[in-house]
C-alpha positions in Angstrom: 7.8 10.3 9.6 11.0 8.9 11.2 13.5 5.8 10.2 13.9 3.3 13.5 16.1 0.6 14.3 14.3 -2.7 14.6 15.6 -6.3 15.5 14.6 -9.1 12.8 15.9 -12.4 11.6 17.9 -13.2 9.2 17.5 -16.6 6.8 19.6 -18.2 9.0 17.2 -17.2 12.0 20.0 -14.9 13.5 18.7 -11.8 15.1 20.0 -9.0 13.3 19.1 -5.1 13.4 17.5 -3.6 10.3 15.7 -0.1 9.7 11.9 0.5 9.6 9.9 3.7 9.7 7.0 5.0 11.9 4.1 5.5 11.9 2.9 2.9 9.7 -0.3 4.3 7.8 -1.5 1.0 6.7 -3.9 0.3 9.4 -7.7 1.2 8.3 -8.2 3.7 11.2 -5.0 5.7 10.5 -5.8 9.3 10.8 -5.1 10.8 7.3 -7.0 13.9 7.6 -3.9 16.4 7.5 -2.9 14.5 4.2 -2.6 16.6 1.3 -5.3 15.8 -1.3 -3.5 15.0 -4.8 -5.6 15.5 -7.9 -5.0 12.4 -10.2 -3.4 14.5 -12.7 -0.8 15.8 -10.5 0.3 11.9 -9.5 3.0 11.8 -11.6 5.1 14.7 -10.0 8.0 14.0 -8.1 7.5 14.4 -4.3 11.0 13.5 -3.0 14.2 13.8 -4.0 16.0 11.7 -1.2 17.7 8.4 -1.5 15.4 6.8 0.9 11.7 7.9 0.0 8.4 6.9 1.4 5.0 7.8 -0.1 1.7 6.7 1.3 -1.3 7.3 -0.9 -4.8 6.4 0.1 -8.1 5.8 -2.1 -11.6 5.0 -1.3 -13.4 3.4 -3.8 -17.2 2.4 -4.2 -17.6 -0.6 -6.7 -21.0 -0.5 -8.3 -23.6 -3.2 -8.3 -23.3 -3.7 -12.0 -20.9 -2.6 -14.6 -22.3 -2.2 -18.2 -25.3 -4.0 -17.1 -23.3 -7.2 -15.8 -23.4 -7.8 -11.9 -19.9 -7.5 -10.1 -20.5 -9.8 -7.0 -18.2 -12.7 -7.0 -15.7 -11.1 -9.6 -12.4 -10.0 -8.9 -11.3 -6.0 -8.7 -7.6 -5.4 -10.0 -5.6 -2.3 -9.1 -2.8 -1.5 -11.8 0.1 0.3 -10.0 3.3 1.6 -11.1 6.7 1.7 -8.9 10.2 2.2 -8.9 11.8 -0.3 -6.5 9.1 -1.4 -3.9 5.6 -1.3 -3.1 3.0 -2.7 -0.6 -0.8 -2.4 -1.3 -2.7 -2.3 1.9 -6.6 -3.4 1.5 -8.9 -2.4 4.6 -6.0 -2.3 6.6 -4.5 -5.4 6.0 -1.5 -6.5 3.9 -2.5 -9.3 1.6 -0.1 -11.9 1.0 -2.0 -14.1 -1.4 -3.1 -13.0 -4.9 -5.5 -14.4 -7.3 -7.3 -17.6 -6.6 -6.2 -20.7 -4.9 -4.8 -23.1 -7.3 -5.3 -26.8 -6.7 
């Protein structure tokens, strides 16, 4: 991974230079085959000591058709995460910008 400079727009619309990183691992077809597989009990271990740190984690889940005998089709699935400053949760290669049902 490396940090790169990229143009973006500030709130006034002015183009400014900021930092980003590459590669982004959010795409559904990103090759993560060389990544370390981490057993769940080890997830709490520190993995960085730097001031700027990026970590990508991937999970593959299978949602059963029923849970405790109740059908799950049409219901919501929630993931609980804990992060220090900032996180993005990508689902099927997309970064959802809307969480929960639409309110009228």
